[in-house]
C-alpha positions in Angstrom: 234.3 40.2 38.9 233.6 43.8 37.8 231.8 44.1 34.4 233.5 46.6 32.1 231.1 48.6 30.0 232.2 49.2 26.4 230.7 52.2 24.5 229.9 51.7 20.9 231.6 54.8 19.7 230.1 54.6 16.3 226.6 55.1 17.9 227.6 57.4 20.7 225.9 60.8 20.8 228.7 63.3 21.3 226.2 65.9 22.4 226.4 64.0 25.7 230.0 65.1 26.1 228.8 68.7 26.1 226.3 67.9 28.8 228.9 66.1 30.9 231.2 69.0 30.8 228.4 71.5 31.7 227.5 69.3 34.7 231.2 69.0 35.7 231.6 72.7 35.7 228.2 73.8 37.1 227.6 70.8 39.5 223.9 71.5 39.0 221.3 70.2 36.6 219.4 73.4 36.5 222.5 75.6 36.0 223.8 73.2 33.3 220.4 73.4 31.6 220.5 77.2 31.7 224.0 77.2 30.3 223.1 74.8 27.4 219.7 76.6 26.7 218.0 73.2 27.4 215.2 72.2 29.8 216.1 70.5 33.1 214.3 67.4 31.9 216.5 67.3 28.8 219.7 67.5 30.9 218.3 64.9 33.3 217.6 62.6 30.3 221.1 63.2 28.9 222.6 62.4 32.4 220.7 59.1 32.5 222.2 58.2 29.1 225.7 59.1 30.3 225.3 56.9 33.3 224.2 54.0 31.2 227.1 54.5 28.8 229.6 54.8 31.6 228.1 52.2 33.9 228.5 54.6 36.7 226.3 57.3 38.5 228.9 59.9 37.5 227.2 62.7 39.5 225.5 62.2 42.8 223.1 64.7 44.4 224.3 66.1 47.7 223.7 69.2 49.8 226.6 70.8 48.0 225.1 70.0 44.6 225.9 67.3 42.0 229.2 65.9 43.1 231.3 63.8 40.7 232.2 60.2 41.3 235.7 58.8 40.9 234.7 57.7 37.4 233.5 61.2 36.5 236.7 62.7 37.8 238.8 60.3 35.6 236.6 61.1 32.6 236.7 64.9 32.9 240.2 65.7 31.6 240.0 63.3 28.5 236.6 64.6 27.5 237.6 68.2 28.1 240.7 67.8 25.9 238.7 66.0 23.2 236.1 68.7 23.1 238.9 71.3 22.8 240.5 69.4 19.9 237.1 69.3 18.1 236.6 73.0 18.7 240.0 73.8 17.3 239.4 71.6 14.3 236.3 73.6 13.3 237.9 77.0 13.9 238.5 79.1 10.7 241.9 78.5 9.2 244.1 81.6 9.4 244.6 83.1 6.0 248.1 82.6 4.4 250.3 85.5 5.3 253.3 85.5 2.9 255.3 88.0 4.9 255.3 85.8 8.1 255.1 82.4 6.4 258.1 80.0 6.4 256.3 77.4 4.2 258.3 75.4 1.6 256.9 74.8 -1.8 258.1 72.2 -4.4 257.3 73.2 -8.0 257.7 70.9 -11.0 259.0 72.6 -14.2 260.9 71.6 -17.2 264.2 73.5 -17.4 262.9 76.0 -20.1 260.4 77.2 -17.5 263.0 77.1 -14.7 265.3 79.3 -16.8 262.5 81.8 -17.8 260.1 81.7 -14.9 262.2 80.5 -11.9 264.3 83.6 -11.5 261.3 86.0 -11.7 259.4 84.0 -9.2 262.4 83.7 -6.9 263.1 87.5 -6.9 259.4 88.3 -6.1 259.4 85.8 -3.3 262.4 87.4 -1.8 260.5 90.7 -1.6 256.9 89.6 -0.8 257.6 86.4 1.2 261.1 86.5 2.5 260.6 83.4 4.7 259.1 81.2 2.0 261.4 78.8 0.1 261.0 76.9 -3.2 262.5 73.8 -4.7 262.3 73.6 -8.5 262.0 70.0 -9.6 262.8 68.8 -13.1 259.5 67.8 -14.7 257.5 67.6 -17.9 254.2 66.2 -19.1 255.5 62.7 -19.1 256.7 62.8 -15.4 254.3 65.2 -13.7 251.7 62.7 -12.7 254.1 60.4 -11.0 255.7 63.3 -9.1 252.3 64.4 -7.8 251.4 60.9 -6.8 254.7 60.5 -4.9 254.0 63.8 -3.1 257.2 65.3 -4.4 255.7 68.4 -5.9 252.9 70.8 -4.8 252.5 72.6 -8.1 253.6 72.2 -11.7 253.9 74.4 -14.8 253.7 72.3 -17.9 253.0 72.4 -21.6 250.2 70.2 -22.9 249.6 67.9 -20.0 246.5 65.9 -19.3 245.0 66.0 -15.9 244.3 62.9 -13.7 241.7 62.7 -11.0 242.7 64.7 -7.9 244.6 67.4 -9.8 243.3 70.8 -10.7 244.4 72.6 -13.9 244.3 76.2 -15.1 245.5 77.2 -18.6 247.5 80.3 -17.9 248.6 81.3 -21.4 250.5 80.3 -24.5 254.1 80.2 -25.6 255.8 79.8 -28.9 259.2 79.1 -30.3 262.4 81.1 -31.2 265.8 80.4 -32.6 269.0 81.0 -30.6 272.2 81.6 -32.5 275.6 83.2 -32.5 274.7 85.2 -35.6 278.1 87.0 -35.9 280.1 83.7 -35.8 277.6 82.1 -38.2 277.8 85.0 -40.7 274.0 85.1 -41.3 271.5 87.9 -41.3 268.6 87.9 -38.9 265.8 87.0 -39.0 267.0 83.8 -40.5 265.8 82.8 -43.9 264.7 79.2 -44.4 267.7 78.7 -46.7 270.2 79.8 -44.0 268.2 77.9 -41.3 268.5 74.6 -43.2 272.2 75.2 -44.1 273.2 75.5 -40.4 273.9 72.5 -38.2 271.2 72.2 -35.5 271.4 71.6 -31.8 268.3 69.7 -30.8 266.9 69.8 -27.3 264.3 67.0 -26.8 263.0 64.7 -24.1 263.6 61.8 -26.4 266.9 63.2 -27.7 266.0 62.2 -31.3 263.4 64.5 -32.9 261.3 67.5 -32.1 258.5 69.8 -33.4 260.9 71.3 -36.0 261.3 68.0 -37.7 257.6 67.4 -37.8 257.0 70.9 -39.4 259.8 70.4 -41.9 258.5 67.0 -42.8 255.2 68.5 -44.0 257.3 70.7 -46.4 259.3 67.7 -47.6 262.4 69.3 -46.0 264.9 68.1 -43.5 267.5 69.6 -41.2 270.8 68.3 -40.0 271.0 67.7 -36.3 274.6 67.8 -35.2 274.1 67.5 -31.5 271.1 66.4 -29.3 270.6 67.5 -25.7 268.0 66.8 -23.1 268.5 70.1 -21.2 268.2 73.7 -22.4 270.7 75.0 -19.8 273.6 73.4 -21.8 272.8 75.3 -25.0 275.1 78.3 -24.7 278.2 76.1 -24.6 277.1 74.4 -27.8 276.2 77.7 -29.6 278.7 80.4 -28.5 281.5 80.6 -31.0 280.0 77.7 -33.1 278.2 77.6 -36.4 275.0 76.2 -35.2 271.4 77.1 -34.4 268.9 75.8 -31.8 265.1 76.1 -31.8 263.4 76.2 -28.4 260.6 77.7 -26.4 260.7 81.5 -26.9 260.5 82.3 -23.1 263.7 80.3 -22.5 265.5 81.6 -25.6 265.1 85.2 -24.5 266.5 84.5 -21.0 269.4 82.5 -22.3 270.2 85.3 -24.8 270.1 87.8 -22.0 273.0 86.2 -20.1 274.9 84.6 -23.0 275.1 87.3 -25.6 273.5 85.0 -28.2 270.9 86.4 -30.6 267.2 85.5 -30.8 264.9 85.5 -33.8 261.7 83.8 -34.9 262.0 80.5 -36.7 261.5 80.7 -40.5 259.1 77.8 -40.4 255.6 77.9 -38.8 255.7 76.0 -35.5 252.5 77.4 -33.9 251.9 78.0 -30.3 251.1 75.8 -27.3 249.1 76.0 -24.1 250.8 76.3 -20.8 249.0 75.0 -17.8 249.3 75.2 -14.0 248.6 72.0 -12.1 248.1 71.5 -8.4 246.8 69.0 -5.9 243.2 70.0 -5.0 243.9 69.1 -1.4 247.1 71.1 -1.2 246.1 74.4 -2.9 247.6 77.8 -2.1 245.9 80.5 -4.2 248.6 83.0 -3.3 251.4 80.9 -4.7 249.3 80.1 -7.8 248.9 83.8 -8.4 252.6 84.4 -8.0 253.4 81.7 -10.6 250.9 83.0 -13.0 252.2 86.6 -12.6 255.8 85.3 -13.2 254.7 83.5 -16.4 252.9 86.6 -17.7 256.0 88.7 -17.0 258.2 86.3 -18.9 255.7 86.2 -21.7 255.6 90.0 -22.0 259.4 90.2 -22.0 259.5 87.6 -24.7 257.0 89.5 -26.9 258.9 92.8 -26.4 262.3 91.3 -27.2 261.9 88.9 -30.1 261.4 90.6 -33.5 258.8 89.3 -35.9 259.9 87.8 -39.2 259.6 90.3 -41.9 
């Protein structure tokens, strides 16, 4: 019965593959040595190790040079293909070309960022990367980690999120708050006074649907507002405010965009709500610096538009 030689691949010296391929193509120990910049004795030693690993002479000296055995002929194509795969694996990765790319990105954003940042980013992609597509996934700091872990998003723009292992984070700026109101229907002057603000019914947008930062700020002043309606999405606000005596307080970047297409008015809140950090998150193993730059630029554009369009309280 023929004995089958099994190679311990964990201990196999893959430099021997290079020697095998040189011998296969040159059919000469001396020419293979010259090609590999090695001595003939080094190539002969490598051939001896190859023979031992294969359990076969592999190359036999004849008047026509080193001729391959049947075993060597069978090994040549798999070893050549494997060497080519390894070579390709170590080739430099071609830089991302937005104009020719057809890559798809999935970005996690809460709907206030989708309203304010999404359209700016989408318009720029249409010009600078016409083949690139984007899915905006509803997300927030409570959901973002699980979305990354499930592989459902590549990037995320969030407010006040902590970072787990494997995620990278860059703080890209700050945002604040603004009031959205149908001022003419409410019969109030802008910017809102604290008295008018508290006299109006409020439309709350909150992840919990119960309280928000406004309630926390008013509580420190021993004041309270009356929340008439509570929503979980900013996109529904116009229907609750246009033609109604009500006010909503929301991130300023979203308030400006909603006002632009709804005809509602924007003004600063009459109570100090402070500002908050906005961060960009991404998987360290799935980074795309170009897309990160596009998202940051879109946020900065929205922030500049917000600053230019919302008057300061006098």
